[in-house]
C-alpha positions as CSV (number, residue, x, y, z in Angstrom):
1,M,-12.6,-3.7,0.6
2,I,-9.1,-3.2,2.0
3,V,-6.5,-0.5,2.2
4,A,-3.5,-1.6,0.2
5,D,-0.1,-0.4,1.3
6,T,2.6,0.4,-1.2
7,N,4.5,-2.8,-0.6
8,L,1.5,-4.8,-1.5
9,I,1.1,-2.8,-4.7
10,V,4.8,-3.3,-5.6
11,Y,4.4,-7.0,-5.0
12,L,1.5,-7.1,-7.4
13,F,2.9,-5.1,-10.2
14,I,6.6,-5.9,-10.1
15,T,7.2,-9.7,-10.4
16,G,9.1,-11.2,-7.5
17,D,8.9,-13.7,-4.7
18,Q,5.9,-12.0,-3.1
19,T,3.9,-11.7,-6.3
20,P,1.9,-14.9,-5.7
21,L,1.0,-13.7,-2.2
22,A,-0.2,-10.3,-3.6
23,Q,-2.2,-12.1,-6.2
24,D,-3.8,-14.2,-3.4
25,V,-4.8,-11.0,-1.6
26,L,-6.2,-9.6,-4.8
27,T,-8.2,-12.8,-5.4
28,K,-9.6,-12.7,-1.8
29,D,-10.5,-9.0,-2.1
30,S,-10.1,-7.1,-5.4
31,H,-11.5,-3.7,-4.0
32,W,-8.3,-2.0,-3.0
33,I,-8.4,1.6,-1.5
34,V,-5.2,3.7,-1.5
35,P,-4.3,7.2,-0.3
36,P,-2.9,9.4,-3.1
37,L,0.5,9.1,-1.5
38,W,0.8,5.6,-2.9
39,Q,1.9,7.0,-6.3
40,S,4.9,8.9,-4.9
41,E,6.0,5.9,-2.8
42,F,5.5,3.5,-5.8
43,R,7.5,5.8,-8.1
44,N,10.3,5.8,-5.5
45,V,10.4,2.0,-5.5
46,I,10.5,2.0,-9.3
47,A,13.3,4.6,-9.2
48,G,15.3,2.0,-7.3
49,Y,14.6,-0.6,-10.0
50,I,15.6,1.7,-12.8
51,R,18.9,2.4,-11.0
52,R,19.5,-1.3,-10.8
53,G,18.9,-1.9,-14.5
54,M,15.1,-2.0,-15.1
55,P,14.5,-0.6,-18.6
56,L,12.8,2.8,-18.5
57,A,10.1,1.6,-20.9
58,Q,9.3,-1.3,-18.6
59,A,9.2,1.1,-15.6
60,K,6.9,3.5,-17.4
61,Q,4.6,0.6,-18.3
62,I,4.4,-0.7,-14.8
63,M,3.6,2.8,-13.5
64,A,0.9,3.3,-16.1
65,D,-0.6,-0.1,-15.4
66,A,-0.7,0.6,-11.6
67,I,-2.3,4.0,-12.1
68,L,-4.9,2.6,-14.5
69,I,-5.9,0.0,-12.0
70,L,-5.8,2.2,-8.8
71,E,-6.6,5.7,-9.9
72,N,-10.3,5.4,-9.1
73,S,-9.5,3.7,-5.8
74,Q,-7.8,6.8,-4.2
75,V,-9.3,8.3,-1.1
76,L,-7.8,11.2,0.8
77,P,-7.4,10.3,4.5
78,S,-8.4,12.8,7.1
79,S,-5.5,15.2,8.0
80,E,-6.9,15.5,11.5
81,E,-6.8,11.8,12.0
82,M,-3.3,11.5,10.6
83,L,-2.0,14.2,12.9
84,D,-3.7,12.5,15.9
85,L,-1.9,9.3,14.9
86,I,1.4,11.1,14.5
87,S,1.1,12.7,17.9
88,R,0.4,9.3,19.6
89,T,3.0,7.1,17.8
90,A,6.5,7.0,16.4
91,C,5.1,6.1,13.0
92,T,6.0,8.2,10.0
93,A,3.4,10.6,8.5
94,Y,3.5,8.4,5.4
95,D,2.5,5.3,7.4
96,C,-0.1,7.2,9.3
97,E,-1.8,8.0,6.0
98,F,-2.5,4.4,5.4
99,I,-3.6,3.6,9.0
100,A,-5.8,6.8,9.1
101,L,-7.5,5.7,5.9
102,A,-8.2,2.2,7.2
103,Q,-9.6,3.6,10.4
104,Q,-11.6,6.3,8.6
105,L,-13.2,3.7,6.3
106,D,-13.4,1.0,9.1
107,I,-11.5,-1.6,6.9
108,L,-8.2,-3.4,7.2
109,L,-4.8,-2.2,6.0
110,V,-3.1,-5.1,4.3
111,T,0.6,-4.5,4.9
112,A,4.1,-6.0,5.1
113,D,5.2,-3.3,7.6
114,K,6.0,-5.0,10.8
115,Q,5.9,-1.8,12.9
116,L,2.3,-1.1,11.7
117,L,1.2,-4.7,12.3
118,K,2.5,-4.5,15.8
119,R,1.3,-1.0,16.6
120,F,-2.2,-1.3,15.0
121,P,-3.3,-4.9,15.4
122,D,-7.0,-3.9,15.1
123,S,-6.4,-2.0,11.8
124,A,-3.5,-3.8,10.1
125,I,-3.1,-7.3,8.9
126,S,-0.3,-9.1,7.2
127,L,-0.6,-10.3,3.6
128,E,-0.1,-13.9,4.7
129,E,-2.8,-13.7,7.3
130,F,-5.2,-11.9,5.1
131,A,-4.7,-14.3,2.2
132,R,-5.5,-17.4,4.4
């Protein structure tokens, strides 16, 4: 079981250079946990794709597919833990949700976020390192 960050989800559901790596992560561990925030962040990424020409029907299908796969994997992180992390770091509240969830469940956050990888080496691991 891992906490999947939004970039990992994007790499899995929107075909690109990082898709094979995201598939490797999924093959190694298919039990992904996410905070509910992932949906808003994912929609924001899809908004960028729509503005760059992705057909709306395709965007809606990608969102529906992601929700179908991840909706039962959502866990709300502790607000207290998130606020503790915010008070001790320069990380955004959004990033702290993912870290707090990983720490709360005592599992790794698989992320492409260099700041989180550097700041939380005991809780965060890169996609490349995890997939090895």
